[in-house]
ROKOL-281480 format. One record per residue: x, y, z of N, C-alpha, C in turn. Coordinates in pm, whole numbers, plus 50000, padded with zeros to 5 digits. Layout:
BEGIN
XYZXYZXYZ...
This chain:
BEGIN
597728350557401597868366357354598078362257135597588372357130597478376456930598578377456949599888375456811600728382156783600378396156682600988403156740600878419356682602228421656620601868423456448602648430456388603268440556387604848445856419605208456656470605858461856326606188475656311607238481656195608388479056197608678470856092610098470956109610168451556126609358442556136609168429556167608988422356071609188408256044608888402055920609328386455954609048376155877609288364755885609698355255780611018348155781611148340955653610588327155681610318319855568610188307055571610938300555486611088286255486611918277855384610708276855261611198275955182610348276554985610158264154979609148251655026608908238154943608938238754847608648252754770608318246054592609328254754496610718254754553611428260454501612028247754414611668255054228611288246754122613478254654033613728260054032614798265953953615668272954071616678278154024617578283754096617348299254128616258306054041616088317954008614718321454140614318308054172613098308654307613808311454388613498318954483614028319554618613958305354722615248310054790615268298054878614368298855013614048310155042613088316055153612028322055109611068325055209609588337955131609508335955270608878354155262607568358055402607528369755325607268376055473606578394955439607788396755573607318412555528607768417955598606748435455624606418440355736606428457255766607098466855773607218477155646607808486055715607348498655666607438503555760606378524655771605438520455723604728508155779603208503755808602768501055652603598490555577603568486755419603958476455412602638463855350603558453255348604288455255270605248443055273606018437155154606238424455164606228419355028607108403155040608858404355037609218392555089610238392055125610718380655083612098380455008612528370454956613698370554989614668357254959616268352655004616418342654965617708346954904618718334254793619948330754939620178316154937621568309054999622718314854862623528321554921624398325754853626088324354898627188316554798628528315354857629268328254796629648333554879630998344254845632438347954915633228356954878634448353154914634438349155064633898361055093634088359455275632468347355327632498342855283631358330155302629968329555276629138322655314627828316455264627378330155319626138334455275625228347455309623478343755221623168358155275621108355055242621398368555143621258372755037620378380354915619428382554922618518394354955617618393454961616798404854856615508401654824614388412054762613598414154835613078426654817611558431254901610588437354827609418434654802608308442654672607328439654754606858454954690605078455854808604368446654757603278442854853602678431254842601608437854685601358452054727600208457354641600638455854515602108457554439602538460954393602358444454276602628435354375602288418554342601358414854288600408420654380598748417654318598198425254205598888437554165598748442554056599458435453952600378431453943600918424353845600588409053826599838409753905598948391553900597358396253795597298409953848596128417653776595968412453604597458424353560597488424153478597858411153376598458400853428598548384753419597698383453347596578386153410594928378353369594438385253298594538394753287593818408253157594618406253047595858402653047596848397152917595858381052836595798373252956595118359552935593788363952892593338368752949591848371552924591728375352738592918385752698592908394752559593188381052498593868374352539594618358952411593258351552390592818348952499591208340352459590848346052376590228359452391589498365752236589958367052125591458360752111591808367451969591788351651904591298341451978591088326551893589918326751801590398322851707589178324951580588248315851629587928307451685587088293851695586878292951824
């Protein structure tokens, strides 16, 4: 039986590529109201003990950020005088 994603379901996986404290400890995705989101989690310690701090970003938004970054890179290449 194939896995069927349902609204409100998501998964997190340990981030094996974490290089700085700003990088999430866990990464994954979640489906909310039919829209896919990237899900990130950081393990933190507080007055009440250890907890996870979460962040969700629409997958489409991240794709648009990558496109903008590449456009910016292309603009830099055209400004080189040689």
